[in-house]
N, C-alpha and C positions, 0 to 999 in steps of 0.2 A: 133087385137091391133086398137084402135084409136089415141093413142096418138101421137102426133106431132115429129118425130125424125130431130135432124138436120143431116145435111150430114155427118160429121164426125161420127155423132154415129151409124147413118147407115151403115159407111165404116168398124167402128169397128165391128158391129153385122155382116154384111157380112164376115169378117176375121174369126171370130170365128166358123161362120156356115161353110164355106168352111174347117176351119182345122179340125171340128170334123167328117166333112164327109170321110176326108182324112186319119185321123189318129185314128180316134174312141177315141179322148180323146180332153180335152181342152187346149188352147194355155197358158203357160205362159205368166205374166203382162211382163216379159221381150222379151219375143218370139213377143210379139205385139209392144212392145216400137220399138224393132229393125225391126219390118216389115215396120212401120210407119215413121222410122229413126226419132227418138225422141231422145233427150238427157236425159230426164228425166222420172219417173214411173206415174208423178202427172197427166200429159193430160190424160191416159191410165186409170188411177184410176177414176179420174172426168166421165169419158164416161163410165165405168162401173158402177159405181153408179149411174148415169141419167139412163141406162139401165134397172138396177134394181130396180130404184123405177117407171118407166114406164111399169113395168112386162114384160119386154122381157127379162129377164135372171133373174135365181136364185143363188147363189155362196154361197158357205162356204170360211174358211179362209184358207184353204190348196192351195200350189203353183198353181195347175191346177181344181182349188175348182169349176169353173163354170158349172152348171148341164148340161146336155144334152139339147138343146134347142129345143122349141117343132116342129119347121119347120125340125130339122135335124131327129127328130123322125117319123115324118110323112114319108120323104122322105127315110128312112131306113125302115120303116113301122113296127117301134118300139112302138108305141106308148102305147101298152099294156102290151110288154114283155121284155122289158129294165130294165135291173138291175144294178144300180149304185151300184160296189163295192169299198171297202177302199184298197189304197196300202198301206202296212203297211213297214216301213224300219226295224223294229224289234217287236220281240212276249215277253212279259214280262213274267216272270215266273208263273201268273195267269190263263195265257191262252190270245188271241186276246183282245186286248183292244182299241176299238175305239173311242179314242179321241185325239185331236189334237196334242199331247205329240207324238203319235205314226204313225199318219196318214200322208202320204207323198203327196196323190193325192187322188183321185177318177177315175175309167174307168169304162166307160158303156158296157156290154156285153149283148148278148142275152140270154134268158131263157134256149136255149140248153147249156149254158156253165154253168149257174148257177140258180138254181132255185128261189133262193130269196137273199136278202143284209143281210142274220140274220144268215146263216149258212156257207154262204162263204168269203173268203177275197184273196187278193191277195198279195203275198211276193215276193220283188226284191230279186233275189238270188245274194249272195257275193261270190265269191272266183271260184275254179274251181275243186272240190270234185265230182263232177257230170256230168263232161265233158263225159263221156263214155255212160251217158245216153242219151244224147243231150241235158243239161241242162248248160249253160253256164253262166257266170257273166253278171251281168244286166238282163238278162230276168225276165220275171213275172211269176210266177207258180200261178196258183187258186187252194187254197186251200179249202176243206170242213171241218169245224171243228166238225162235227155230226158223220162222217163217221165211224165206228169202223174197226182199221186198220188189215190187213191181211198180212201175210208173203210174203214179196216180193213187197208190197206196197213200194212208195216214200213219204215221210213223213216230214212235219215239228214235230222236237221233242224237248223236254225240256230234257237233261241228266245231271246230275248232277250240275243243274241252269244254263246249258250251252242251247242255241240253235243253233241248226243245221236243215239242209234237207240234208236226209239221205234216204237209203232204208231200211224198217225195215226189218227185220229179225228173226224167230221164231225157234229153232231146238230144240226139245223136251221141256226140261226146262229152256233153254237157249235162251234168247231173248239178242240181240243187233244191232247196227245199221251198216251198210257197205256202204263206198264209192264207187262210179263208177269211180274211177281213181285210178291207181294199186299203186299212190305216196304213198297212203294212208292207214293206217292200219284201221280193225274192231274196233268200238268203244264198250266195254263191260261199264255198268254203275258198279260205284262203290255203290253208295246207290240208285238212282231215275231216272228212264226211262219212261217220257211220253208224249206221241203222242199227239200232239194237234191241227192236222189235216192231211188228206190226200190229198196230190196233185191231182188234176182233170184233169187238162190243163194247157196247154204253152202259153203263148203270149211273141213274140217275135219282138222287135221295130230295126228298119234299120237306 
């Protein structure tokens, strides 16, 4: 990069780099504003726009939409192996939809976790129905939308038009969803049970 950066632009870029190396994701505008002790978003947004125009970063419209910096990829040796996955807060009936309406953020993972960004997505967990399987509220589960579910797999499913994260069970001709919390009963579909993806990994943020 030969484009000249101001001292403040360098400071913002350095903070983003340190944050990505520490947390594996990008800071929000609010987090950057608080770090630099600013009263409004405008100054941060101005610096981000300048860094974009000078080619130092790429960003989409989600809260953590700044893409992994090239310098971070090099330090993590992920230049050819990083995969940026969308974090979905909700899966609509038609399956994972990669639009701004549903995407909360992007998180970059290695190809040992997700081979590509077409077949995998991340879902933020809500509720306590899977705590006995070690899955807690606000955990992030990585989901493979192309894997054929086997009995015993933990899946994201649409059951009678409602999304849920449960264990997929098939016993003879019966197919149902099982919670990993004794407070919850087995869920049998009244009309339809459609598996939208099989959970392959979990990310927990402290």
